[in-house]
C-alpha positions as CSV (number, residue, x, y, z in Angstrom):
1,M,-4.5,-8.9,-14.3
2,R,-6.3,-10.1,-17.6
3,R,-4.4,-7.4,-19.6
4,A,-1.3,-8.3,-17.6
5,K,-2.6,-12.3,-19.4
6,H,-2.7,-13.5,-15.8
7,Y,-5.9,-15.6,-16.8
8,D,-6.3,-17.3,-13.8
9,T,-5.7,-15.0,-11.1
10,A,-8.2,-12.7,-13.0
11,L,-10.7,-15.8,-12.7
12,D,-9.9,-16.0,-9.3
13,F,-10.6,-11.9,-8.6
14,A,-13.7,-12.2,-10.8
15,N,-15.2,-15.6,-8.6
16,K,-15.0,-13.2,-5.6
17,A,-16.1,-10.3,-7.3
18,V,-19.2,-12.5,-7.9
19,S,-19.5,-14.1,-4.6
20,V,-19.9,-10.5,-3.2
21,V,-22.9,-9.9,-5.3
22,E,-24.5,-13.3,-5.0
23,Q,-25.0,-12.1,-1.3
24,G,-26.3,-9.4,-2.6
25,H,-23.7,-6.4,-2.1
26,D,-24.2,-4.8,-5.1
27,D,-26.3,-2.9,-7.6
28,G,-27.3,-4.0,-10.6
29,S,-24.7,-2.6,-12.8
30,G,-22.0,-3.6,-10.5
31,S,-23.5,-7.0,-10.7
32,S,-23.1,-7.2,-14.0
33,A,-19.7,-5.7,-14.3
34,A,-18.5,-8.6,-11.8
35,Y,-20.2,-11.4,-14.0
36,G,-19.0,-9.5,-17.1
37,V,-15.4,-9.6,-15.8
38,R,-15.4,-13.2,-15.1
39,A,-16.8,-14.0,-18.5
40,Q,-14.0,-12.5,-19.9
41,A,-11.7,-14.8,-18.3
42,E,-13.6,-17.6,-19.0
43,A,-13.6,-16.8,-22.1
44,Q,-10.1,-16.4,-22.5
45,L,-9.4,-19.5,-20.5
46,G,-11.2,-21.2,-23.4
47,D,-14.4,-22.3,-21.5
48,L,-16.9,-20.6,-23.7
49,A,-19.5,-22.2,-21.9
50,A,-19.6,-21.0,-18.7
51,A,-18.5,-17.4,-20.6
52,S,-21.6,-17.4,-21.9
53,D,-24.0,-18.2,-19.0
54,D,-22.2,-15.4,-17.2
55,L,-22.6,-13.3,-20.3
56,N,-26.5,-13.9,-19.9
57,K,-26.0,-13.0,-16.1
58,A,-24.2,-9.8,-16.8
59,E,-27.0,-8.4,-19.5
60,D,-29.9,-9.7,-17.2
61,F,-28.4,-6.9,-14.7
62,E,-27.5,-4.5,-16.7
63,R,-31.1,-4.3,-18.4
64,R,-32.5,-4.2,-15.0
65,A,-29.7,-1.3,-14.1
66,I,-31.0,0.7,-17.2
67,A,-34.8,-0.3,-16.1
68,E,-34.5,0.6,-12.5
69,M,-32.9,3.8,-13.7
70,G,-35.9,5.0,-15.2
71,P,-37.0,8.4,-17.7
72,M,-35.6,10.9,-15.2
73,N,-32.1,9.5,-15.7
74,A,-32.1,9.2,-19.6
75,D,-28.8,11.0,-20.5
76,F,-27.0,9.3,-18.1
77,V,-28.7,5.6,-19.1
78,K,-27.6,6.5,-22.3
79,R,-24.0,7.3,-21.7
80,Q,-23.1,4.8,-19.2
81,Y,-25.3,1.6,-19.4
82,V,-26.5,1.6,-22.7
83,P,-22.8,1.2,-24.0
84,V,-22.3,-1.5,-21.5
85,L,-24.9,-3.6,-22.4
86,K,-24.3,-3.2,-26.3
87,G,-20.7,-4.3,-25.1
88,L,-21.9,-7.3,-23.4
89,L,-24.0,-8.3,-26.6
90,N,-21.3,-8.0,-28.8
91,F,-19.0,-10.1,-26.9
92,H,-21.5,-12.6,-26.3
93,A,-22.2,-12.8,-30.0
94,Q,-18.8,-13.3,-30.3
95,V,-18.8,-16.3,-27.7
96,L,-21.6,-18.1,-29.3
97,S,-20.0,-17.9,-32.9
98,A,-17.3,-19.8,-31.3
99,L,-19.3,-22.2,-29.7
100,G,-21.1,-22.4,-32.9
101,K,-24.0,-21.2,-32.3
102,Q,-24.7,-18.8,-35.0
103,N,-28.6,-18.0,-34.7
104,E,-28.2,-17.1,-30.7
105,S,-25.1,-15.1,-31.9
106,E,-26.9,-13.2,-34.8
107,A,-29.4,-12.6,-32.1
108,K,-27.1,-11.1,-29.8
109,A,-25.4,-8.6,-32.5
110,A,-29.0,-7.3,-33.1
111,A,-30.3,-6.5,-30.1
112,A,-26.7,-4.4,-30.2
113,T,-27.4,-3.0,-33.2
114,K,-30.8,-1.8,-32.2
115,L,-29.6,0.2,-28.5
């Protein structure tokens, strides 16, 4: 729906995905995806503060997913989960910059670079 520029509909679907997450029906990476997609829809609709809040949640879930996978799955984590976290951090940096929060934006961008 986002690709088709139906942002209101995309946000409705993202809200449903987040409600599933809030009921405990997904893992860390899936929860991260739900909040990340909702943040994208919110940003596209101009609600940058809500997008930033959801990006914080998405980042936390993705970090937990990485930690839960552990060193036994290092290659998988490196190929799958780390790029997702990096993307979330970079997008969050853009949102924070648009909100005029340069220090926070730079911190997110620096964290993404370190991954």
